[in-house]
Every structure is written in C-alpha cells, then in structure tokens.
C-alpha positions in Angstrom: -52.8 84.1 77.6 -49.3 83.5 75.9 -47.2 80.7 76.7 -43.4 81.0 76.6 -41.1 78.5 75.7 -37.3 78.4 76.0 -35.0 78.3 73.4 -31.6 76.5 74.2 -27.8 76.7 72.3 -25.0 74.4 72.4 -21.4 75.1 71.8 -18.5 72.7 71.7 -15.3 73.4 74.0 -12.4 71.4 74.4 -10.4 71.2 77.6 -7.9 69.2 79.0 -6.0 67.9 82.5 -2.9 66.1 83.0 -5.0 64.2 85.8 -8.0 62.7 84.5 -11.1 62.6 81.9 -13.5 63.6 84.9 -10.7 66.3 85.5 -10.7 67.7 82.0 -15.0 67.7 82.3 -15.0 69.9 85.2 -11.9 72.2 84.0 -14.0 72.4 81.1 -17.2 73.3 82.7 -15.9 75.8 85.3 -14.4 77.7 82.2 -17.7 77.4 80.3 -19.5 78.8 83.4 -17.5 81.8 83.5 -18.9 83.2 80.2 -22.0 81.3 79.6 -25.2 81.8 81.7 -28.0 79.5 81.9 -25.9 76.2 81.2 -28.4 73.1 81.5 -26.4 70.2 80.7 -23.2 69.1 79.0 -22.3 65.9 76.6 -19.2 64.5 76.4 -18.6 64.4 72.7 -15.5 62.7 72.6 -12.3 61.5 74.7 -9.0 61.7 73.5 -5.7 61.1 74.7 -2.1 63.1 74.2 0.8 60.7 74.1 4.5 62.3 74.1 7.5 59.8 74.6 5.1 56.7 74.9 3.1 58.0 77.9 -0.3 59.8 78.4 0.3 63.6 79.1 -3.0 64.7 79.2 -7.1 63.4 79.0 -8.9 65.7 76.3 -12.5 66.2 76.4 -14.5 67.6 73.8 -17.8 68.8 75.5 -21.3 70.1 74.1 -22.5 72.6 76.6 -26.2 73.4 76.3 -27.6 76.9 77.9 -30.8 78.6 77.8 -31.0 82.0 75.8 -32.0 85.0 77.9 -35.2 86.7 76.5 
C-alpha cells in the first residue's frame, strides 16, 4: 500500500489598500484566490505605509501565500 503525501509551494505577493492593513490582506487573498488553487495559508511577511505629503495614503502588505500542488 502506497502512502501519498502532500507537497506545498509558497509565492509572495504585495497588496495595498487605502483603508487598513487588514483590508490589504483581504485584497491580496481575494486576488491570489482567482489564480491559485488549494491555498492553505497566508503569512504576512511585511507591512509598510505609503506616505505622500506627510499623510499615510496606503497600507501595503507582503504576503506569503501557501498552496498545495495538484497531482
């Protein structure tokens, strides 16, 4: 009897939102979900602010998206 394991891969994406870091994560996740199948997890690798004229104008996140490779 053969045992099958799972193999996963991760890819990094950057997403931004004018509202919040949480919104940026959701935007990135929704966009990744349109292209990647089998997403099993996310890791916020970095958070940054975009500043213009002394004001925060965008919240940016770098996400590590983990997904299972298909057979």
